[in-house]
N, C-alpha and C positions, 0 to 999 in steps of 0.2 A: 504494500500500500504506500509506503514511504517513497519507493522508487517511482511510482506513478505520479505522486504529488510533485516530486522533484523534477521529473521530466515535463510535467505541465507547467510548472513555474519557469523552467528554463525556456520553453517555447514561448511563454508569455513575454519574458524579458527580452528575448531575441526580436520580437515583433514591435517593441516599443522604441520610440525616439528618446533622446536623452532627458527631455523634460518629463515625459511620462514615466521613465524609469525612476527618476527622482521621486515622483509622487507615489509610485507603486512601492518603492523601498521605504518610504516614510510610513506606510501602513503595515510594514512587516512586524512580526512578533518581536517583542523587546524583552530585555532581561528583567528579572524580578525586581532588581534595585531601581531601574528606571520607572517601572510601574508603580512602585511604592512612592517614589518622589513625585510622580504625577498626581498622586492623591492630594498633595499639598499645593495644588495649583487650581485655579478656576473658582467656581461658585461655592464649592464645599470646603474650601481651604480652612475657613474659620471653624467649621464643624469637626474636621479631622484633628485640628490642633486641640480643640475642646475635648474631644473624645480621648485623645492620648493623655491629656492632663487628668481627666477623670479616671482613666485606667491606672495611672500612676498613683493617684490618691487611694483607690480601692485596693491596689496591691500593698500599699503601706498599711492600710486597715487590715488586710489579710494577715500580714506578718505580725501586726500587733495582736490580733485575735488569736493567732497561733501561739505566740509567746505566752499570752495570758492563759490559754487553754492548758499548756504544760505546767503552769504554776498553780492552777486552781486545784483545790482539794475537795470542795463541795460538789455534789452531783448537779445541783442547779447551775452553778457557775460553769461547770464543764459543758452543760447543754447550751448555755447562753453563748459561750465563746466559740463552741463548735458551730453553732448556727451562724454566728457572725462571719466565721471564716468560710463556711460553705456558701453563704450568700454573696460574699465578696468575690469568690472564684466564679460563681454563676454569672454575676454582673460583668466581670471582666471577659468571660467567655462570650457573652452576648454582644458586647461591644466589639470584640475581635471578629466575631461573625459578621457584624455589619461592615467592618472594614474589608473583610475578604469578599463580601458581596459587591462592594464598590469596585474592587479590583476586577472581579469577574464581569461586572457590567461594562467597564471600560474595554476589556478584552473582546467582549461580544460586539460592542459598537465598532471596534477596530476591524473585526472580521466582517461585519456587515458592510462597512465602507469599502473594504477590499473587494468583497463580492460585487458591490455596485460598480466599482471601478472596472473590474473584469467584464461585467455585463455591458458597460458603456463601450469598452474596447471592442467587444464582439458586435455590438450594434453598429458601431462606426465602420467596422470592416464590411458588414453586410450592406450598408447603405452606399458604399463606394462603388 
């Protein structure tokens, strides 16, 4: 399957002029680091910064609850601190899940743009 995709991409690249190649390559799959840094640009920049600050605060709360849990001697205190630590981890997980969904959304948009571009190229060839 990978060979078929590579040969298709090679054929597409050979049929493009330099300007179209530049546009096509800009829609290519990027590294995870560039995808993560892209989250901090655009309309949701403030939300991503806010979420990461909240994640940091809940992680500090998790560590505090965990330390208090190990120091507690009463069963009621053990339940209270364990509930706090579990709640903190669940909230952190949900926020991380939101960030991963944003990453996936951007990748799907990039794939759709790439498919539209290829569709436009085929349409242009057929109309010539």
